[in-house]
C-alpha positions in Angstrom: 48.3 -152.7 0.2 45.5 -150.0 -1.2 45.2 -146.9 1.5 41.8 -146.5 0.6 41.0 -149.8 2.2 43.1 -149.3 5.7 41.5 -149.3 8.8 44.1 -149.1 11.1 44.3 -148.3 15.0 46.4 -148.8 17.9 46.1 -151.3 20.6 47.3 -153.2 23.6 48.7 -156.6 22.8 46.9 -159.8 24.0 48.0 -163.0 24.5 45.3 -164.6 21.7 47.3 -162.1 19.3 50.2 -164.5 19.7 50.0 -166.2 16.5 50.3 -163.1 14.3 52.9 -161.7 17.1 55.0 -165.2 15.9 54.6 -164.8 12.2 55.7 -160.7 12.0 58.7 -161.7 14.6 59.8 -164.8 12.4 59.4 -162.5 9.2 60.8 -159.6 10.4 64.0 -161.2 12.4 64.9 -164.4 10.1 68.7 -164.0 10.5 68.1 -163.9 14.5 66.0 -166.5 15.0 62.5 -165.4 14.4 59.8 -164.9 16.9 59.6 -165.1 20.5 58.2 -168.0 22.1 54.9 -167.6 23.5 55.9 -167.6 27.1 58.4 -164.3 27.0 55.6 -162.8 25.1 53.0 -163.6 28.0 55.6 -162.5 30.5 56.0 -158.8 29.2 51.9 -158.7 28.7 51.3 -159.8 32.1 54.3 -157.9 33.8 54.0 -154.5 31.7 50.8 -154.7 29.5 50.7 -151.0 28.6 54.2 -151.4 26.9 53.2 -153.8 24.2 51.5 -151.7 21.5 50.3 -153.1 18.6 48.8 -151.7 15.3 45.7 -153.7 13.7 44.1 -153.1 10.2 40.6 -155.1 11.0 41.0 -157.5 12.8 44.9 -158.1 11.5 48.1 -157.3 13.3 50.2 -155.4 11.2 52.8 -153.9 13.3 54.1 -154.2 17.1 56.3 -152.4 19.4 57.6 -154.3 22.8 58.9 -152.4 25.6 59.9 -153.0 29.4 60.5 -150.6 32.0 64.0 -150.3 33.4 66.0 -148.4 36.0 67.9 -145.7 33.8 71.0 -145.4 36.2 71.8 -149.3 35.3 70.4 -149.5 31.1 71.8 -145.9 30.3 75.6 -147.3 30.9 77.3 -150.4 28.7 75.3 -153.5 28.6 74.5 -156.5 26.3 71.3 -158.2 25.1 71.6 -160.6 27.9 71.3 -158.2 30.4 67.8 -157.6 28.7 66.8 -161.3 27.9 68.2 -164.4 29.9 69.0 -167.9 28.5 65.6 -168.8 29.0 64.4 -166.0 26.5 62.8 -164.2 29.8 62.5 -160.8 29.7 61.8 -158.8 33.5 60.0 -155.6 33.4 60.7 -153.3 36.4 57.7 -151.9 37.7 59.7 -149.3 39.7 61.8 -148.6 36.7 61.9 -145.1 35.7 63.0 -145.5 32.1 61.0 -147.2 29.1 63.6 -149.8 27.2 62.3 -150.6 23.3 62.5 -154.2 22.5 61.6 -155.0 19.3 59.6 -153.4 16.8 58.3 -155.5 13.6 56.1 -154.3 10.6 53.9 -156.2 8.1 55.6 -156.6 4.8 52.4 -155.9 3.4 52.2 -152.5 5.3 56.1 -151.2 4.7 55.8 -147.8 3.9 52.8 -146.6 5.5 55.0 -144.8 7.7 53.6 -147.2 10.8 57.0 -147.8 13.0 56.6 -144.0 13.4 53.2 -144.0 15.0 54.5 -147.0 17.0 57.3 -144.7 18.3 55.0 -142.2 19.4 52.6 -143.8 21.1 55.6 -145.2 22.9 56.7 -141.7 23.7 53.5 -140.7 24.7 53.6 -144.2 27.0 57.1 -142.3 28.7 55.2 -139.0 29.1 52.0 -140.6 30.9 54.3 -142.4 33.4 56.4 -139.8 34.1 59.5 -141.8 32.6 62.7 -140.6 32.1 63.5 -141.7 29.0 63.4 -144.5 26.2 66.4 -146.5 25.6 67.3 -149.2 23.4 69.9 -151.0 21.9 69.6 -150.5 18.3 71.5 -152.4 16.0 73.2 -151.1 12.5 72.5 -154.3 10.2 74.5 -152.3 7.1 77.5 -152.1 9.1 79.7 -155.4 7.7 79.4 -153.6 4.0 81.7 -150.9 5.5 83.7 -152.6 8.2 87.0 -152.9 5.8 87.1 -149.3 5.7 85.6 -147.7 8.6 85.2 -148.3 12.4 81.8 -148.3 14.2 82.1 -144.6 15.3 82.8 -143.5 11.9 80.3 -145.5 10.6 77.3 -143.9 12.7 78.5 -140.6 12.3 78.1 -140.6 8.3 74.8 -142.2 9.4 74.3 -139.3 11.2 75.1 -136.8 8.4 73.1 -138.4 5.9 76.0 -139.9 4.0 75.0 -143.6 4.6 71.6 -144.9 5.0 71.3 -147.9 7.5 67.7 -149.2 7.8 68.0 -148.9 11.8 69.5 -146.1 12.6 68.7 -143.8 10.4 65.3 -144.4 11.3 65.8 -144.1 15.0 67.5 -140.6 14.3 64.9 -139.6 12.3 62.3 -140.3 15.3 64.6 -137.7 17.7 66.9 -140.3 19.2 70.5 -139.4 20.1 73.5 -142.1 19.9 75.0 -142.3 23.9 77.1 -144.4 23.3 78.4 -147.5 21.2 77.6 -151.0 22.8 80.0 -153.5 22.0 79.3 -157.3 21.6 75.8 -156.1 22.5 74.4 -159.4 20.7 77.1 -161.5 19.0 75.3 -163.5 16.9 74.1 -160.3 15.2 77.0 -160.9 12.0 75.6 -158.0 9.9 76.2 -155.3 12.8 79.3 -157.5 13.3 77.8 -157.6 17.3 78.1 -153.8 17.7 74.8 -151.6 18.5 74.2 -147.8 19.5 72.6 -147.2 22.9 70.1 -144.9 21.9 68.3 -142.5 24.3 65.1 -140.5 24.0 64.9 -137.8 26.7 61.4 -136.8 28.1 61.2 -133.2 28.4 58.2 -133.5 30.4 60.0 -135.8 33.1 59.4 -134.5 36.8 61.7 -136.7 39.1 60.0 -135.5 42.4 56.9 -137.1 43.5 56.2 -134.1 46.1 53.9 -131.6 45.1 55.9 -128.7 47.4 59.1 -129.7 45.3 57.4 -130.0 41.8 58.2 -127.6 38.9 54.7 -125.5 38.2 53.7 -126.5 34.9 51.1 -123.7 34.6 52.3 -120.1 35.4 50.1 -117.4 35.8 51.1 -113.7 35.0 49.3 -110.7 35.4 50.8 -107.2 33.4 49.7 -103.7 34.7 48.5 -101.0 31.8 49.6 -98.3 34.6 47.5 -94.8 34.4 49.9 -92.4 34.7 48.0 -89.4 37.3 49.3 -86.8 39.5 49.5 -87.4 43.1 50.2 -85.3 46.4 52.4 -88.3 48.0 54.8 -91.3 48.0 51.8 -93.0 50.2 49.5 -92.3 47.8 51.2 -94.2 45.2 52.1 -96.8 47.3 48.7 -97.2 47.8 47.8 -97.7 43.7 50.5 -100.1 43.5 49.5 -102.5 46.5 45.8 -102.0 45.0 46.9 -103.9 42.0 49.3 -106.2 43.9 46.2 -107.3 45.9 44.1 -107.9 42.8 46.3 -109.6 41.4 46.8 -111.8 44.4 43.2 -112.4 44.5 43.7 -114.2 41.3 46.2 -116.3 42.2 49.2 -115.0 40.3 52.4 -115.9 40.0 54.4 -112.7 38.6 52.7 -109.3 38.3 54.9 -106.7 35.9 55.0 -103.0 36.1 55.9 -101.1 33.5 59.1 -98.4 33.1 59.4 -95.7 35.4 55.5 -96.2 37.1 56.6 -94.1 39.9 57.4 -90.9 37.4 54.4 -88.6 38.9 56.5 -88.4 41.8 58.9 -86.0 39.3 55.8 -83.6 40.1 55.8 -83.1 43.3 58.6 -80.6 43.3 59.9 -77.5 41.2 63.2 -78.9 39.4 65.1 -76.8 37.6 66.6 -79.2 35.0 65.1 -82.9 34.2 68.4 -84.4 35.3 67.7 -82.5 38.9 64.2 -84.4 38.5 65.4 -87.9 38.0 67.9 -87.7 40.4 65.0 -86.5 42.8 63.1 -89.6 41.9 66.0 -91.8 43.0 65.3 -90.6 46.1 62.3 -92.8 46.6 63.4 -96.1 45.0 64.9 -97.6 48.2 61.5 -97.1 50.2 59.5 -99.1 46.9 61.9 -101.5 46.5 61.7 -102.3 50.6 57.7 -101.8 50.0 57.1 -103.7 47.2 59.6 -106.7 48.4 57.2 -106.7 51.1 53.8 -106.6 49.2 55.5 -109.8 47.6 55.7 -111.4 50.2 52.5 -110.7 52.1 50.3 -111.2 48.5 52.3 -114.1 47.6 53.4 -113.1 44.0 56.2 -112.5 42.5 56.7 -108.7 41.6 58.6 -107.0 38.7 59.1 -103.7 39.8 59.1 -101.9 36.6 62.0 -99.6 36.4 63.0 -96.6 38.8 66.1 -94.9 38.5 69.1 -95.9 41.1 71.5 -93.5 42.1 75.5 -95.0 43.0 77.4 -91.8 43.9 77.1 -89.1 40.8 75.8 -91.8 38.4 72.3 -92.6 37.6 71.0 -96.4 36.4 67.4 -97.2 35.0 67.0 -100.5 37.2 64.2 -103.0 37.6 63.7 -105.5 40.6 62.4 -109.0 40.8 60.7 -109.4 44.0 60.4 -112.9 44.9 57.5 -113.8 47.1 60.1 -115.6 49.6 61.5 -112.1 50.5 64.7 -112.3 48.2 65.3 -109.5 45.6 67.1 -109.8 42.1 68.4 -106.2 40.4 68.6 -105.8 36.5 69.8 -102.6 35.0 68.9 -101.4 31.8 72.0 -102.0 29.6 71.1 -99.8 26.3 70.1 -96.1 27.2 68.3 -94.5 24.6 69.2 -91.3 23.5 66.5 -89.2 26.1 67.5 -90.5 28.8 71.3 -90.0 28.3 71.0 -86.6 27.5 68.0 -85.4 29.3 68.5 -87.8 32.7 72.5 -88.2 32.2 71.5 -92.3 32.9 74.2 -94.7 32.6 74.0 -98.4 31.0 74.5 -101.2 33.4 76.7 -104.1 32.2 75.4 -107.6 33.7 72.8 -109.8 32.4 71.2 -112.6 34.0 68.4 -115.2 34.4 66.6 -115.5 37.7 65.8 -118.6 39.1 62.3 -118.2 41.0 59.6 -121.3 41.8 57.4 -120.8 38.5 60.4 -120.7 36.5 63.7 -119.2 35.0 63.1 -115.7 34.4 64.8 -112.1 32.9 64.1 -108.7 32.6 64.9 -106.2 30.1 63.7 -102.7 30.1 62.0 -101.1 27.3 65.2 -100.2 24.4 67.0 -103.6 25.8 64.5 -106.0 24.1 65.4 -104.3 20.3 68.5 -105.7 21.1 68.5 -109.8 19.8 71.9 -110.4 21.4 70.5 -110.4 25.3 67.9 -112.5 24.5 70.1 -114.7 23.1 72.4 -114.9 26.3 69.7 -115.2 28.3 68.2 -118.4 26.0 71.2 -120.2 26.3 71.1 -120.0 30.4 67.5 -121.5 30.1 65.1 -118.5 30.0 61.1 -119.7 30.4 59.6 -115.9 30.6 61.1 -112.9 29.4 59.3 -109.6 31.2 59.5 -106.1 29.4 58.7 -103.3 31.0 58.4 -100.3 29.2 57.4 -96.9 28.8 56.8 -95.4 25.6 54.9 -91.8 24.1 53.8 -93.0 20.8 52.6 -95.7 18.8 55.3 -95.9 16.2 57.3 -96.0 19.6 55.6 -98.8 21.4 55.8 -100.8 17.9 59.6 -101.0 18.0 59.6 -102.6 21.5 56.7 -104.6 20.5 57.6 -106.4 17.7 61.0 -106.7 18.6 59.7 -108.4 21.8 57.8 -110.8 19.5 60.7 -111.7 17.7 62.8 -112.5 21.0 59.4 -114.9 22.0 59.9 -116.7 18.6 63.7 -116.9 18.0 64.2 -117.7 21.5 61.0 -120.2 22.0 60.0 -118.3 25.5 56.9 -116.3 26.9 57.1 -112.1 26.5 55.1 -110.1 28.8 55.5 -106.5 28.0 53.7 -103.6 29.9 53.5 -99.7 29.6 52.4 -97.0 30.9 49.2 -95.0 29.7 47.6 -91.3 29.8 48.9 -88.1 30.3 51.1 -85.8 32.7 51.6 -82.5 31.3 53.0 -81.0 34.6 56.1 -83.6 34.3 58.4 -82.7 31.6 58.9 -85.7 28.9 55.8 -87.2 30.9 53.1 -85.2 28.8 51.6 -88.5 27.0 52.2 -92.3 26.9 51.3 -95.2 24.8 50.6 -98.4 25.6 49.3 -102.2 24.8 50.3 -104.4 27.2 50.6 -108.0 25.8 51.8 -111.7 26.4 53.9 -112.5 23.3 54.4 -116.5 22.5 56.8 -118.5 20.2 54.6 -119.4 16.2 54.0 -123.1 16.3 50.8 -125.3 16.5 50.3 -125.0 20.2 50.4 -121.8 20.7 48.3 -119.0 19.2 47.7 -118.7 15.8 49.4 -115.1 15.8 51.7 -115.6 18.3 49.8 -113.5 20.9 48.4 -115.6 24.0 46.5 -112.1 25.2 46.6 -108.2 25.0 45.4 -105.2 26.8 42.9 -102.7 25.0 45.1 -99.9 23.9 45.6 -96.6 26.3 43.2 -98.2 28.9 44.2 -98.4 32.7 43.7 -102.7 33.2 45.5 -105.5 34.6 46.1 -108.4 31.8 45.9 -112.1 32.8 47.2 -115.1 31.3 48.1 -118.6 32.1 51.6 -119.8 30.3 51.8 -123.4 30.1 55.4 -124.2 30.7 55.1 -128.1 28.9 54.7 -126.8 26.1 57.6 -124.6 25.9 59.6 -128.1 26.7 57.8 -129.9 24.1 58.6 -127.0 21.1 62.5 -127.1 22.3 62.8 -130.7 21.5 59.3 -131.9 19.1 58.6 -128.4 17.4 57.9 -127.6 13.8 61.2 -125.6 13.7 63.7 -125.6 16.7 65.9 -122.3 16.4 67.2 -123.2 19.8 68.3 -126.5 18.4 69.2 -125.5 15.0 71.7 -122.5 15.4 74.8 -122.8 13.7 77.2 -123.1 17.0 80.0 -124.2 14.5 79.7 -120.7 13.2 78.6 -118.1 14.9 78.4 -117.5 18.4 76.6 -115.2 21.2 79.1 -114.2 24.2 79.6 -111.8 26.9 82.9 -109.7 26.2 82.5 -108.5 30.1 81.5 -111.6 31.9 79.1 -111.1 35.2 81.1 -110.5 38.3 
């Protein structure tokens, strides 16, 4: 068949096409009795027309894929072919079923080698997504097993096919199309002598499946974030600075944002309210305001209906100072994340110590993590969060020079790519010469993404104008992350060599 003369198109099968359907099935399944009778095909078309998919070359049918809807709980467990097709060759599609069950696939001999089977499988996957079905299930024959039955068990055969040490025309194809072997089915089709009656129960999970049909309980598919590029300026009081905070929260709320991110040490101008003998005394005095800010920003989160990441603030516990960020949920809940890695300046001048806990926080708009500035330069932390299902990583930072900023920026970009998540970074700008160590700042807030076809070509969804006070808004498509995890060009999360190396906490979170 010349590729130049083909005119391929996907279609739903019709009853008028039965003679061509019969020809295809007779050619593909001669050892299993050939085609189903017309009443079987007609029943499938009547009960589930969208599930009966064909490929035509001009008007000639050259490929088919037949499917029914089934109950996932029933057919994800052991069953036989007779549970699908009764003794009268009748197949029943359950209109309330939450899974797609793949029946026969047949390709004309004239069109084999053109990857039409993959095209039919892609059409099934799209149907599964459109119908919001949990998965595609199939009982897959292993027709080459009879050649190996004398010296290996069915499971050994399946494992060798999975490792590509043995080729099986059906199982190898299924595995190449992202199906997983769920279990071995015994006596699935006893008359299938080539497979010795065995089959694999195969499953492709619809990672976009939404199990609830209520709007209130459903997971958001598009999440809006607002990042504050904050201007450092002298203030006369705590109330004055809180008014600036509330201005930004109010603005973000007007844009119906789900999250707002403030920078690290955004309230540091308060250190200019009093004269201090040294920087250690200054940071300790700033810690006295932390409880006030957390309570005020938690109130704002509730009143303005936006989850607030409070940048970071010094936290005093007895004689010890930590650098802490707070996630103020719009429900009123407050979570805390302490900075793990402390910079030399923080350790020497401010005598800040590092925390020892890291966590992913469940929110009404996804699973999020917080890494304060320097922490994002240590990939182990992000990997631990990724293993807990991280969707969005928020990085409040404070940098004085462009090269300091670029360390944060480039590392944050790497974290987005290697952990297949969104990363939002925000810092401060402006000059504050009256406060020691805060005389200059450099920032360019940004929203960074994985690097694949569904995302921007430079893996940057949005970025602020450098060194200008502003708000940066971005919409994050969470479905793109799900598809990337399962079907990306490369799959960093899936392809890690867990048999060779691992990243784990030495001290478990208590």
